[in-house]
C-alpha positions as a printed Julia matrix, in Angstrom:
681×3 Matrix{Float64}:
 -22.13  -20.48  -15.08
 -19.49  -18.49  -16.39
 -16.1   -18.83  -17.95
 -12.68  -18.07  -17.04
 -11.36  -18.32  -20.49
 -13.97  -17.28  -22.71
 -12.15  -16.56  -25.8
 -12.04  -20.47  -25.88
 -15.27  -20.83  -26.99
 -14.79  -19.73  -30.56
 -13.18  -22.95  -31.25
 -17.04  -24.04  -31.26
 -16.97  -23.15  -34.84
 -14.86  -26.57  -35.08
 -18.37  -27.84  -34.92
 -18.81  -27.26  -38.71
 -16.15  -30.09  -39.2
 -18.37  -33.08  -38.38
 -21.6   -31.32  -40.08
 -19.55  -31.47  -43.24
 -18.2   -35.07  -42.82
 -21.91  -35.93  -42.6
 -23.26  -34.39  -45.47
 -20.81  -35.04  -48.2
 -19.56  -38.43  -46.48
 -15.86  -38.36  -47.92
 -15.94  -42.02  -47.63
 -14.39  -44.01  -50.81
 -16.77  -46.68  -52.01
 -14.74  -50.04  -52.77
 -15.94  -52.71  -55.62
 -16.34  -55.82  -54.82
 -16.72  -58.89  -57.5
 -18.33  -62.12  -56.53
 -18.74  -65.22  -58.34
 -21.9   -66.3   -57.17
 -24.4   -63.61  -56.29
 -26.24  -66.27  -53.98
 -23.8   -65.03  -51.15
 -25.79  -61.92  -50.94
 -28.31  -63.42  -49.53
 -26.76  -63.78  -46.66
 -26.06  -60.23  -46.07
 -28.44  -58.79  -43.34
 -30.81  -56.22  -45.28
 -30.66  -53.04  -43.62
 -33.34  -50.25  -43.73
 -32.78  -47.21  -45.12
 -34.27  -44.91  -42.1
 -32.24  -47.27  -39.84
 -29.36  -46.26  -41.54
 -30.11  -42.53  -41.19
 -30.84  -42.56  -37.67
 -27.65  -44.28  -36.99
 -25.72  -41.58  -38.96
 -27.74  -38.78  -36.82
 -26.74  -40.27  -33.76
 -23.64  -40.66  -34.76
 -23.35  -36.65  -35.95
 -24.73  -35.77  -32.47
 -22.28  -37.6   -30.63
 -18.96  -36.22  -32.49
 -20.88  -32.39  -32.23
 -21.33  -33.36  -28.29
 -17.62  -34.66  -28.37
 -16.23  -31.23  -29.46
 -18.42  -28.83  -27.84
 -17.85  -30.55  -24.22
 -14.1   -30.37  -24.82
 -14.16  -26.67  -26.37
 -16.29  -25.46  -22.74
 -14.07  -27.98  -20.78
 -10.89  -25.42  -21.73
 -13.01  -22.23  -21.31
 -12.95  -23.34  -17.78
 -16.23  -23.0   -16.46
 -17.48  -22.3   -13.08
 -20.68  -21.66  -11.05
 -21.49  -17.76  -10.88
 -22.16  -17.58   -7.23
 -21.37  -15.61   -4.18
 -17.97  -17.96   -3.84
 -16.48  -16.93   -7.28
 -15.33  -13.55   -8.74
 -18.03  -11.19  -10.09
 -16.62  -10.67  -13.41
 -19.47   -8.4   -14.9
 -17.89   -4.81  -16.15
 -19.58   -3.08  -13.06
 -17.23   -4.82  -10.39
 -14.32   -2.94  -10.01
 -10.95   -5.02   -9.66
  -8.44   -3.93   -7.13
  -5.15   -5.35   -6.75
  -3.24   -4.44   -3.56
   0.87   -5.07   -3.79
   2.11   -4.43   -0.04
   5.57   -2.85   -0.73
   6.52   -2.42    2.48
  10.41   -3.14    3.75
   9.19   -6.31    4.8
   8.49   -7.59    1.14
  12.28   -7.28    0.63
  12.64  -10.75    2.24
  13.61  -13.35   -0.38
  11.52  -16.11   -1.39
  13.95  -18.64   -3.63
  16.19  -16.23   -6.07
  13.39  -13.71   -5.9
  11.98  -10.87   -3.2
   8.5   -11.21   -2.12
   7.58   -8.12   -3.78
   8.82   -9.24   -7.17
   7.04  -12.53   -6.69
   3.92  -10.47   -5.49
   4.23   -8.42   -8.78
   4.67  -11.55  -11.12
   1.43  -13.31   -9.53
  -0.47  -10.07  -10.14
   0.35   -9.81  -14.0
  -0.28  -13.16  -14.4
  -3.9   -12.46  -12.96
  -4.64   -9.08  -14.62
  -3.7   -10.92  -18.04
  -6.31  -13.77  -17.74
  -9.35  -11.35  -16.31
 -11.65   -9.92  -18.79
 -10.56   -7.12  -21.22
 -13.7    -4.92  -20.08
 -12.93   -4.89  -16.76
 -11.85   -1.69  -14.82
  -8.7    -2.06  -12.65
  -7.03    0.08  -10.09
  -3.78   -0.48   -8.1
  -3.35   -0.19   -4.37
  -0.22   -0.03   -2.51
   1.49    1.44    0.71
   2.53    4.54   -1.2
  -0.75    5.53   -2.08
  -0.08    6.65   -5.6
  -3.21    9.08   -7.07
  -2.11    7.62  -10.62
  -2.62    4.22   -9.69
  -6.12    4.94   -7.72
  -8.37    5.74  -10.58
 -10.5     3.11  -13.08
  -7.88    2.08  -15.76
  -7.93   -0.28  -18.37
  -6.24   -3.87  -18.77
  -3.12   -2.36  -20.65
  -2.98    0.62  -18.44
  -3.03   -1.99  -15.29
  -0.18   -3.73  -16.56
   1.81   -0.95  -17.29
   1.39    0.4   -13.84
   2.28   -2.98  -12.06
   5.4    -3.05  -13.9
   6.19    0.61  -12.59
   5.28   -0.07   -9.07
   8.32    0.5    -6.66
   9.16   -1.31   -3.47
  10.69   -0.16   -0.16
   7.14    2.07    1.07
   6.29    2.91    4.55
   3.64   -0.05    5.95
   0.06    0.43    5.74
  -2.72   -1.6     7.76
  -5.25   -3.81    5.77
  -8.0    -1.64    7.3
  -6.22    1.36    5.34
  -6.38   -0.64    2.04
  -9.66   -1.55    2.56
 -11.29    1.7     3.26
  -9.28    2.97    0.69
 -11.35    0.9    -1.9
 -14.48    1.28   -0.22
 -14.2     5.19   -0.75
 -12.83    4.6    -4.84
 -15.63    2.43   -5.45
 -18.53    4.69   -4.22
 -16.77    7.54   -6.02
 -16.61    6.15   -9.3
 -20.36    4.37   -8.93
 -19.03    0.64   -9.16
 -21.62   -1.73   -7.85
 -19.12   -4.26   -6.24
 -15.31   -4.7    -6.11
 -13.0    -7.63   -5.79
  -9.48   -7.22   -3.82
  -6.85   -9.5    -4.5
  -4.39   -8.95   -1.58
  -0.51  -10.03   -1.9
   1.21   -9.52    1.43
   3.31  -11.32    3.78
   0.69  -10.38    6.28
   2.96   -9.19    9.08
   0.91   -8.97   12.17
   1.22   -5.43   12.85
  -0.36   -4.72    9.58
  -3.51   -6.73   10.15
  -5.45   -4.29   12.03
  -9.12   -4.39   11.52
 -10.72   -3.65   15.02
 -12.02   -0.27   13.24
 -13.34   -1.91    9.84
 -16.64   -1.81    8.82
 -17.51   -4.78    6.4
 -18.74   -4.08    2.66
 -20.77   -7.14    1.23
 -19.94   -5.98   -2.0
 -16.34   -6.25   -1.65
 -15.11   -9.75   -2.36
 -11.69  -10.48   -0.84
  -8.86  -12.98   -2.42
  -5.64  -13.26   -0.1
  -2.28  -14.45   -1.24
   0.03  -14.8     2.03
   3.46  -14.72    0.95
   5.92  -16.28    2.42
   9.93  -15.61    2.96
  13.01  -17.91    3.27
  14.49  -16.06    5.45
  12.39  -15.01    8.84
  15.56  -14.45   11.0
  16.7   -11.08   11.66
  18.66   -8.49   14.0
  18.48   -4.91   13.88
  18.81   -1.63   15.82
  15.53   -0.98   17.2
  16.13    2.64   18.55
  18.94    5.33   19.95
  18.56    7.19   22.5
  21.14    9.96   24.17
  22.15    9.67   27.63
  21.68   13.74   28.42
  19.18   15.41   25.85
  21.96   18.67   25.69
  25.19   17.88   24.09
  28.2    19.59   25.09
  30.78   20.67   22.52
  34.5    19.28   23.25
  32.97   16.87   26.27
  32.26   13.26   26.62
  28.87   12.5    25.39
  26.88    9.3    25.51
  24.61    7.5    23.19
  22.84    4.15   23.81
  21.45    1.96   21.12
  18.84   -1.22   21.68
  19.87   -4.16   19.46
  16.88   -6.78   18.68
  17.78  -10.21   17.77
  14.89  -12.15   16.37
  16.52  -15.51   15.55
  16.57  -18.79   17.66
  20.21  -18.63   18.35
  22.49  -16.19   20.74
  24.26  -13.54   19.25
  27.89  -13.35   20.86
  30.16  -10.0    19.82
  27.83   -8.83   17.43
  29.96   -5.38   16.14
  28.05   -2.14   16.48
  29.66    1.4    15.57
  28.79    4.98   16.05
  29.64    7.22   13.08
  29.77   10.8    13.08
  29.33   12.72    9.45
  30.82    9.76    7.81
  33.43    9.11   10.29
  33.46    5.95   12.83
  34.18    7.68   16.33
  32.77    4.98   18.7
  32.75    1.09   18.28
  31.64   -1.77   20.66
  30.13   -5.28   20.7
  27.05   -7.0    21.92
  26.0   -10.17   22.92
  22.01  -10.85   22.64
  20.33  -13.9    23.6
  17.8   -15.57   20.99
  14.46  -13.72   20.51
  15.53  -11.09   23.07
  17.55   -7.47   23.08
  20.31   -5.78   24.57
  21.28   -1.91   25.18
  24.64   -0.82   24.16
  26.36    2.44   25.49
  29.05    4.33   23.66
  31.21    7.69   24.26
  31.83   10.17   21.92
  33.12   13.57   21.48
  31.77   16.45   19.12
  34.02   19.42   18.27
  31.71   21.17   16.07
  28.44   23.3    16.4
  25.45   22.4    14.42
  23.69   19.36   12.86
  26.08   16.4    12.64
  24.81   13.42   10.68
  25.14   10.5    13.06
  24.27    6.39   12.42
  24.54    3.6    14.67
  24.84    0.52   12.71
  25.4    -3.01   12.53
  26.07   -5.53    9.91
  23.29   -8.58    9.29
  22.29  -10.35    6.07
  19.88  -10.95    4.17
  17.14   -8.23    5.69
  19.27   -5.08    5.72
  16.79   -2.0     5.58
  16.9    -1.85    9.36
  21.03   -2.51   10.11
  21.21    1.12   10.45
  19.38    3.73   12.5
  19.81    7.55   11.3
  19.81   10.63   13.85
  20.75   14.1    13.7
  22.61   15.69   16.76
  21.9    19.52   17.29
  25.08   20.82   19.02
  23.78   24.18   20.15
  26.21   27.22   20.92
  24.25   27.85   23.9
  21.66   27.16   26.18
  19.16   30.09   25.89
  17.23   30.7    29.41
  14.62   33.07   29.43
  13.17   34.35   32.47
   9.66   36.0    32.8
  10.04   38.44   35.59
   7.67   41.07   36.42
   9.55   44.44   35.24
   8.14   46.26   38.17
   9.82   44.33   40.5
  12.88   45.91   42.26
  16.11   43.82   40.92
  17.44   43.33   44.38
  14.57   41.56   45.54
  13.55   39.28   42.49
  15.13   36.18   41.72
  16.09   37.4    38.36
  19.59   38.63   40.12
  20.26   35.33   41.58
  19.73   33.98   37.96
  21.62   36.5    36.35
  24.54   36.56   38.31
  24.53   32.6    38.22
  24.58   32.4    34.07
  26.75   35.83   33.68
  30.1    34.75   32.15
  28.95   31.27   31.43
  29.53   30.69   27.49
  27.32   27.99   27.47
  24.09   29.71   28.86
  22.61   32.39   27.08
  20.17   34.57   29.74
  17.77   36.97   29.04
  15.0    38.5    31.06
  11.66   39.63   29.47
   8.38   41.15   31.24
   4.84   39.22   31.09
   3.29   42.39   29.41
   5.68   42.2    26.44
   6.4    38.72   25.16
   8.81   37.78   22.37
   7.55   34.79   20.94
  10.54   34.17   18.85
  12.85   34.24   21.92
  10.38   32.0    23.96
  10.23   29.35   20.49
  14.57   29.35   20.93
  14.71   28.75   24.54
  15.47   25.5    25.78
  14.31   26.66   29.51
  11.67   29.19   30.85
  11.64   30.69   34.32
   8.61   32.14   35.74
   9.11   34.61   38.41
   6.84   34.41   41.41
   5.49   38.01   41.22
   5.11   37.75   37.89
   1.26   38.42   36.76
   0.33   35.63   34.07
  -2.85   35.15   32.38
  -4.47   31.79   30.95
  -3.01   32.34   27.5
   0.55   32.6    28.7
   0.22   29.68   31.25
  -1.25   28.11   28.17
   2.17   29.01   25.98
   4.21   27.58   28.69
   2.73   24.24   28.91
   2.81   24.03   24.88
   6.71   25.25   25.24
   7.1    22.31   27.85
   5.14   19.66   25.58
   8.04   20.4    23.0
  10.5    19.1    25.08
  11.24   22.22   27.19
  11.94   22.89   30.52
   9.65   24.94   32.55
  10.75   26.61   36.01
   7.72   28.34   38.18
   8.5    29.5    41.21
   5.58   30.43   44.34
   4.9    32.67   46.85
   1.31   33.94   48.5
   0.64   35.89   45.42
   0.93   33.35   42.78
  -2.31   32.31   40.67
  -1.34   30.11   38.09
  -4.75   28.08   38.42
  -4.53   26.87   34.78
  -1.19   25.7    34.91
  -1.27   23.94   38.07
  -4.6    22.26   37.1
  -2.79   20.63   33.92
  -0.26   19.53   35.58
  -2.31   17.88   38.51
  -1.1    20.07   41.5
  -3.02   22.66   43.69
  -1.94   25.43   45.76
  -3.58   25.42   49.56
  -2.25   27.66   51.74
   0.71   29.59   53.0
   2.8    27.96   55.55
   5.23   30.37   57.68
   6.77   27.88   59.97
  10.21   27.45   59.44
  11.61   23.87   58.35
  14.15   22.51   55.96
  14.43   20.27   52.93
  15.03   16.84   54.56
  14.6    14.42   51.96
  16.13   14.93   48.26
  15.13   11.98   45.58
  18.86   10.88   44.25
  17.39    7.92   42.93
  15.5     9.73   40.3
  17.18    9.76   36.75
  16.79   13.63   37.3
  19.56   14.11   39.31
  21.88   11.42   37.46
  25.57   13.16   36.99
  24.05   15.82   39.4
  25.98   14.17   42.49
  29.32   12.5    42.39
  28.58   11.25   45.92
  25.59   12.53   48.04
  26.66   12.86   51.75
  24.54   11.0    54.42
  23.74   13.56   56.5
  23.93   16.52   54.34
  23.54   19.99   55.28
  20.49   21.01   53.16
  18.89   24.3    52.84
  16.59   25.81   55.44
  12.84   26.82   54.27
  11.71   29.92   56.43
   8.07   29.57   54.75
   6.39   28.14   51.6
   3.21   27.01   50.02
   1.6    24.01   50.73
   0.6    22.35   47.53
  -1.85   18.88   47.02
   0.04   16.75   44.51
  -3.14   15.0    42.5
  -1.71   13.3    39.42
   0.61   10.5    39.67
   2.68   12.06   36.69
   3.74   14.87   39.59
   7.18   13.36   40.96
   7.99   15.1    44.6
  11.9    15.6    43.98
  13.15   17.3    47.09
  10.53   17.83   50.46
  10.04   19.09   54.04
  10.75   17.72   57.28
   6.79   17.74   57.92
   6.24   16.07   53.98
   5.37   18.87   52.02
   6.74   19.21   48.77
   9.38   21.64   47.79
  10.13   21.04   44.32
   7.94   18.99   42.35
   8.57   17.33   38.88
   6.01   16.64   36.04
   6.43   15.15   32.42
   4.8    17.28   29.75
   4.81   15.34   26.78
   8.75   15.72   25.6
   9.37   18.23   28.25
   8.77   18.72   31.88
   7.99   21.13   34.39
   9.26   22.36   37.81
   7.37   23.77   40.35
   9.0    25.09   43.72
   6.97   25.8    46.6
   9.08   29.57   47.66
  10.61   32.06   45.79
  14.51   32.36   45.71
  14.31   35.58   48.12
  16.36   34.59   51.37
  13.17   35.62   53.25
  11.64   32.06   52.18
  14.8    29.87   51.9
  18.28   29.61   51.72
  18.01   27.69   48.78
  19.57   30.42   46.34
  22.79   30.3    48.61
  22.8    26.97   48.87
  25.66   24.49   46.94
  22.3    22.48   45.59
  21.1    25.73   44.04
  23.84   25.99   41.04
  23.63   22.16   40.33
  20.2    22.16   40.26
  19.69   25.12   37.92
  22.12   23.78   35.3
  20.26   20.3    35.6
  16.93   21.71   34.7
  18.34   23.9    31.68
  20.3    20.83   30.63
  17.0    18.63   30.53
  15.03   21.6    28.23
  15.77   20.37   25.01
  13.19   22.39   23.09
  14.56   20.92   19.87
  13.57   18.82   16.89
  14.07   14.63   17.52
  16.25   12.97   17.13
  14.89   11.15   14.39
  11.16   10.56   12.46
   9.6     7.39   11.39
   8.35    6.92    7.64
   4.88    6.37    7.46
   4.2     7.48   11.15
   5.36   11.12   11.57
   3.76   13.82    9.17
   4.38   16.93   11.8
   7.38   18.09   12.42
   7.92   20.94   14.77
  10.5    23.8    13.77
  10.21   26.56   16.38
  13.83   26.86   16.06
  13.17   29.01   12.73
  11.5    32.28   12.7
   8.75   32.77    9.79
   6.65   35.24    8.2
   3.79   34.6     6.23
   5.77   34.53    2.6
   8.6    32.41    3.75
   8.77   28.96    1.54
  10.19   26.2     3.33
  11.59   23.25    1.06
  13.04   19.6     2.08
  15.64   18.14   -0.09
  17.23   14.29    0.32
  21.1    14.36    0.55
  21.83   13.55   -2.77
  19.72   16.68   -3.87
  17.64   14.21   -6.39
  14.24   14.74   -4.01
  12.24   17.88   -3.01
   9.25   18.51   -1.71
   7.36   21.43   -0.22
   5.66   20.64    3.22
   2.56   22.98    4.38
   3.4    25.28    7.21
   1.22   25.35    9.89
   1.18   27.76   12.9
  -0.79   26.48   16.03
  -0.68   27.84   19.51
   2.34   30.01   18.44
   4.18   27.02   17.16
   5.33   26.24   13.81
   4.9    22.95   12.37
   5.91   21.32    8.88
   2.79   18.93    7.57
   3.89   16.47    4.76
   1.01   15.57    2.52
   3.28   12.3     0.95
   5.78   10.33    2.69
   9.31   10.66    1.95
  10.64    8.29   -0.62
  13.43    6.78    1.53
  15.36    6.65    5.16
  18.05    8.83    5.38
  18.71   12.35    5.91
  17.16   15.5     4.44
  17.92   19.23    4.96
  15.07   21.8     5.6
  15.5    25.33    3.71
  13.98   28.91    4.13
  13.84   30.77    0.73
  16.75   28.54   -0.61
  18.95   29.04    2.26
  20.01   26.13    4.32
  17.86   25.72    7.98
  18.54   22.55    9.4
  19.08   18.58    8.95
  16.5    15.81   10.04
  16.97   11.93    9.94
  14.4     9.39    8.75
  14.01    5.91    9.39
  12.0     3.01    8.36
   9.24    2.15   10.9
  10.76   -0.56   12.95
   7.65   -2.59   12.92
   8.81   -4.03    9.72
  11.32   -5.91   11.26
   9.33   -7.85   13.61
   9.45  -11.54   12.06
   6.06  -12.48   13.07
   3.46  -13.24   10.53
  -0.02  -14.64   10.4
  -0.61  -17.9     8.44
  -3.15  -18.53    5.78
  -5.72  -20.23    8.43
  -5.14  -17.28   10.85
  -6.15  -14.8     8.0
  -9.45  -16.91    7.32
 -10.2   -16.42   10.58
  -9.72  -12.89   11.39
 -11.69  -12.1     8.05
 -14.56  -14.29    9.19
 -14.8   -13.01   12.32
 -15.09   -9.65   11.01
 -17.6   -11.05    8.52
 -15.74  -10.08    5.63
 -16.74  -11.52    2.22
 -13.33  -13.78    1.98
 -13.48  -15.97   -0.84
 -10.03  -17.66   -0.63
  -6.89  -17.51    0.96
  -3.79  -19.2    -1.62
  -0.41  -19.83   -1.13
   1.41  -18.23   -3.78
   3.5   -21.45   -4.69
   4.67  -22.4    -7.85
   1.98  -24.71   -8.81
  -0.71  -22.01   -8.36
   1.61  -19.08   -9.93
   0.66  -20.29  -13.46
  -3.1   -19.14  -13.25
  -3.99  -17.4    -9.77
  -7.59  -16.87  -11.58
  -7.86  -20.5   -11.68
  -7.06  -21.38   -8.03
  -9.83  -18.69   -7.26
 -12.58  -20.47   -9.0
 -11.09  -24.01   -8.28
 -13.9   -24.69   -5.75
 -16.8   -23.73   -8.49
 -15.17  -25.14  -11.48
 -17.61  -27.14  -13.76
 -14.84  -28.51  -16.31
 -14.61  -31.67  -14.95
 -18.6   -32.39  -15.59
 -17.81  -31.48  -19.46
 -14.64  -34.05  -19.94
 -17.15  -36.58  -18.44
 -19.34  -35.7   -20.71
 -16.49  -35.82  -24.01
 -15.69  -38.72  -22.85
 -19.37  -40.4   -22.59
 -20.3   -39.06  -26.27
 -17.15  -40.64  -27.8
 -18.12  -43.97  -26.09
 -21.34  -43.81  -27.2
 -20.03  -43.19  -31.01
 -17.74  -46.29  -30.54
 -20.66  -48.52  -29.72
 -22.84  -47.62  -32.1
 -20.39  -47.67  -35.03
 -18.98  -50.96  -33.4
 -22.41  -52.95  -32.49
 -24.92  -51.06  -34.54
 -25.56  -53.59  -37.92
């Protein structure tokens, strides 16, 4: 047996009161005068020993009444596997979900405030000798070392809300590590959360029987939400002083249809586009807005709606990178005569165009900085490319670049083609022509205004036959015999195009055909080679910064828009690509500037995880089932309502409580005392 409020046992010193009364008997004697002493004969004679026994029984009953009452107020409970381990070698861990969804309201307070208030009451009622840790989504190391009760209360009052989400699996694993590191035999984990379904990931969790769990599901009074889920550009390359299009998805997680919801798009703080959207209940709708950008550089943009009371996901931040030019790099064999190489065709195509910066480069003299800043790389059919360069080209495409590869009978790109899922087979010198163009494919959007039914397509005099071995490769232009002529494959963020012939007239008429110009420009336009529009707090840890040239002693810093926050992420170079690694999540969504040696480089946008916007939660019974199926040591799942908020530990041990027994004992002892005094003559 153990006591929830052991300090109440000091009241047992009150047992000295009936003892004093018994020993000194403070009753005052009253003198009675009798006119005739013969009346004394009618009084029953009382034996001295009987009177002493009666007094002892009354004393015992009084002491038992006081003792039972004191013990009952100390809240005794059975100390077994179904009760909280209150020993000093048991670590008390309190997890408070401080994600964005906990900013929803319950009555007049947020769920986060409710959780913190309940946790404070819990800690106040625990043993002073216990050691505590405070777990939260932001994994603040200051809170994760064993601290005393007073320190824990201070940390609880200082914890901040609006952090990135975390899964229960991560919280549980963190506690296992802390318990083992600090040599605790067991731990008790108190979980305060709204238990969104996306946070309850326990598939990879390994249960620890020495960790007891008590969960407190919090429920918001407002579980309807409308939010901007995602934003994307119609074209990956923004063009200055021309019309650009942006798309946004608005999600309606309410039981009612939404009509005419305003959606606006702002650029550098100014609203430049506006529309309305209708969204069916529990569904989503996409909107499209057009805008014009007049200046180069990084432009801070937002797509916003208005919804209450959940507002953290109403705005979607993004950075639009408007480049003064598109960098096209061709890797061509320097020994090849200019007149017979396709570099002459590409150079003639792009020269004089201020939008395109064309540069030729030998495969034997690669400038990695030029490669990293390119949007499109063209690989000459006659170029001698080793396996290392082939892998670099794949990495370039994976980061969003556009890779175009021409082929002849001498081309050997085994590694490249194997990764793309194609294989060159043989030379076909039969004259044919392009018969099919996949004009319905999204790649050809805005390439053709109207594609003629019987268009005269380029003649192909000879080509390399290819075998497509992956469903990720699309045949966007094929010959009369069905052989692919232009193949397109997605490589993570970018695309790779493979043409089964070079641009030489000896092979095909493509370079002199009207199809050539829009094809080359569209391939250049789809080559991003730039940072993402935005990043997600709690999910994105690595950022690519290939467009920044770095040397070993350069220092990269990241600052918030208001300048109040600054961090210095780790700079990593992997496969000749530059990455920033963030050790900790940024403090809030918004815009952050990147500096190199105090010189401004670029801007990036961060948004809260939209998983937090999904108003889907587990009930108490569902949580219990999940934990029991995983064989976790779940002691109780308790509703955090007003009746339970006064003393959470009392609720936890309620099933094992013994106080009622002691109340009954007190009443029985009181009854026996009354009966003895009333009827024992």
